[in-house]
C-alpha positions as CSV (number, residue, x, y, z in Angstrom):
1,X,-11.9,106.5,-2.9
2,X,-15.3,107.5,-3.7
3,X,-16.4,111.1,-2.4
4,X,-19.9,110.8,-1.3
5,X,-21.2,114.6,-1.1
6,X,-24.1,116.1,0.0
7,X,-26.5,118.3,-2.5
8,X,-29.0,117.2,-4.6
9,X,-29.1,113.4,-5.2
10,X,-31.8,112.0,-5.6
11,X,-32.5,108.6,-6.9
12,X,-30.2,108.0,-9.1
13,X,-26.9,107.1,-7.7
14,X,-24.6,110.0,-7.6
15,X,-20.7,109.5,-5.9
16,X,-20.4,113.4,-6.5
17,X,-22.0,116.2,-7.3
18,X,-20.9,119.6,-8.0
19,X,-23.0,123.1,-8.3
20,X,-21.5,124.5,-11.8
21,X,-21.2,123.5,-15.4
22,X,-17.3,122.8,-15.8
23,X,-14.5,124.3,-18.7
24,X,-12.9,127.3,-18.7
25,X,-15.4,128.9,-21.4
26,X,-19.1,129.5,-21.2
27,X,-20.8,128.2,-24.1
28,X,-24.4,129.6,-25.4
29,X,-26.2,126.6,-26.7
30,X,-29.4,126.7,-29.4
31,X,-32.1,123.7,-30.1
32,X,-31.2,121.4,-32.8
33,X,-34.6,120.4,-33.1
34,X,-38.4,121.6,-32.2
35,X,-39.3,120.5,-29.1
36,X,-36.6,119.7,-26.2
37,X,-37.4,116.8,-24.0
38,X,-36.2,117.8,-20.5
39,X,-36.4,116.4,-16.8
40,X,-38.5,118.0,-13.9
41,X,-34.9,117.0,-11.7
42,X,-31.5,117.3,-13.0
43,X,-31.8,113.2,-12.9
44,X,-32.6,110.8,-15.3
45,X,-34.8,108.8,-13.3
46,X,-37.3,111.9,-12.5
47,X,-40.3,112.9,-14.6
48,X,-40.1,113.9,-18.0
49,X,-41.5,116.4,-20.3
50,X,-41.3,117.5,-23.6
51,X,-41.8,121.2,-24.5
52,X,-41.9,122.7,-28.3
53,X,-39.2,124.7,-28.8
54,X,-37.6,126.6,-31.8
55,X,-34.6,125.9,-33.9
56,X,-31.5,127.8,-33.6
57,X,-33.1,129.3,-30.6
58,X,-31.0,130.1,-27.7
59,X,-32.0,128.3,-24.4
60,X,-31.5,130.8,-21.7
61,X,-30.0,129.5,-18.3
62,X,-28.7,131.1,-15.3
63,X,-25.2,130.1,-14.3
64,X,-26.2,129.1,-10.9
65,X,-28.1,126.6,-12.7
66,X,-26.4,124.1,-13.5
67,X,-25.4,121.2,-12.4
68,X,-21.9,119.0,-13.1
69,X,-23.1,115.0,-11.4
70,X,-20.3,111.9,-11.5
71,X,-22.3,109.3,-11.7
72,X,-18.9,106.8,-11.5
73,X,-15.6,107.4,-11.0
74,X,-12.7,106.6,-13.3
75,X,-9.5,105.9,-12.6
76,X,-6.0,107.0,-14.1
77,X,-2.2,105.6,-13.4
78,X,0.6,107.6,-13.1
79,X,2.7,106.9,-15.7
80,X,6.0,109.1,-13.6
81,X,5.7,110.8,-10.3
82,X,3.2,113.9,-10.3
83,X,2.0,116.8,-7.7
84,X,-1.7,117.6,-8.5
85,X,-2.4,120.8,-7.8
86,X,-5.1,123.0,-6.2
87,X,-6.5,120.4,-3.7
88,X,-9.5,120.9,-1.8
89,X,-9.9,120.7,1.3
90,X,-5.6,121.6,1.1
91,X,-3.4,119.1,1.4
92,X,0.8,119.4,2.7
93,X,2.8,119.2,-0.4
94,X,4.2,115.7,0.6
95,X,0.9,114.1,-0.2
96,X,0.2,116.0,-3.0
97,X,2.7,113.5,-5.2
98,X,0.8,110.6,-6.4
99,X,3.5,108.0,-7.2
100,X,4.7,106.1,-10.4
101,X,2.1,103.7,-11.0
102,X,-0.3,104.7,-8.4
103,X,-4.0,104.3,-9.4
104,X,-6.1,106.8,-7.9
105,X,-9.5,108.0,-8.5
106,X,-10.7,110.6,-11.8
107,X,-13.5,112.6,-11.3
108,X,-14.1,114.6,-14.2
109,X,-12.9,116.4,-16.9
110,X,-12.0,120.7,-16.2
111,X,-10.6,122.1,-19.0
112,X,-7.0,122.8,-21.0
113,X,-5.9,118.2,-20.0
114,X,-6.8,119.1,-16.6
115,X,-9.3,116.9,-14.5
116,X,-10.2,116.6,-10.6
117,X,-9.0,114.0,-8.8
118,X,-9.4,112.3,-5.7
119,X,-6.4,112.6,-3.5
120,X,-6.6,111.7,0.4
121,X,-10.2,112.8,0.9
122,X,-9.1,116.3,-1.2
123,X,-10.3,117.1,-4.8
124,X,-7.5,117.7,-6.8
125,X,-6.4,118.9,-10.7
126,X,-3.3,117.2,-12.4
127,X,-3.3,116.7,-16.0
128,X,-5.7,113.6,-17.3
129,X,-4.6,114.7,-21.1
130,X,-2.3,111.7,-22.5
131,X,-0.2,114.1,-24.5
132,X,1.1,115.3,-21.2
133,X,2.4,111.7,-20.7
134,X,2.1,111.4,-16.5
135,X,-1.3,109.8,-16.4
136,X,-2.9,106.0,-17.9
137,X,-6.6,107.0,-18.4
138,X,-7.4,103.1,-17.8
139,X,-11.7,104.1,-17.0
140,X,-13.3,107.4,-18.0
141,X,-15.7,108.8,-15.3
142,X,-19.4,109.0,-16.3
143,X,-20.5,112.2,-16.2
144,X,-23.9,114.3,-16.5
145,X,-24.2,117.7,-17.5
146,X,-27.3,119.3,-16.5
147,X,-28.6,122.5,-17.0
148,X,-31.8,124.3,-15.4
149,X,-33.6,125.9,-19.3
150,X,-35.4,129.3,-18.2
151,X,-38.5,131.2,-19.9
152,X,-38.5,135.3,-20.2
153,X,-40.5,135.3,-17.2
154,X,-37.7,133.5,-15.1
155,X,-39.6,130.4,-14.6
156,X,-38.3,126.9,-15.2
157,X,-40.1,124.0,-17.7
158,X,-36.9,121.5,-15.9
159,X,-34.0,120.8,-17.0
160,X,-31.6,119.5,-19.7
161,X,-29.1,116.6,-20.2
162,X,-26.1,118.5,-22.5
163,X,-25.3,115.4,-23.5
164,X,-25.7,116.8,-27.4
165,X,-28.3,114.9,-28.3
166,X,-31.0,118.2,-28.3
167,X,-28.2,121.1,-28.3
168,X,-25.7,122.4,-30.3
169,X,-23.2,125.9,-29.4
170,X,-24.1,128.8,-30.8
171,X,-21.3,130.7,-29.5
172,X,-19.0,130.9,-26.3
173,X,-17.8,133.3,-23.9
174,X,-14.2,133.2,-22.5
């Protein structure tokens, strides 16, 4: 089941969008080069621009201006019966059961070996890391993580796709 969510969904199709970046800790990013390739919108089909930037300069952003876009869902297959947690909207216990050999839609990785899946119209948390032994990853989701870059005056030159090609993690805040 694909989740079509309202939101920022411009020209490039996304099956789900979350108005934040996931993970338990917040990484701080620095530029890895002397310019940044930005998009006008958090969408690879929007107009682009290049702005001069310094190597190792910290990239300022606001937490509220992050966006995670699921372009395509992945698939997980249960190796043994599992119980999903933290479902939104809430599901009764009997509807959170994922039976052995059942295939569920894998939306995105969250942190610490867990990810979000779609079960009966709800988003739930499950242990997606194969080391837990509960799920086999059939396919991984295609996910884009975006951050609006800010100038000191609060204005923004555009959106940065955090795919590791332009930035490096310069610190982590938990």
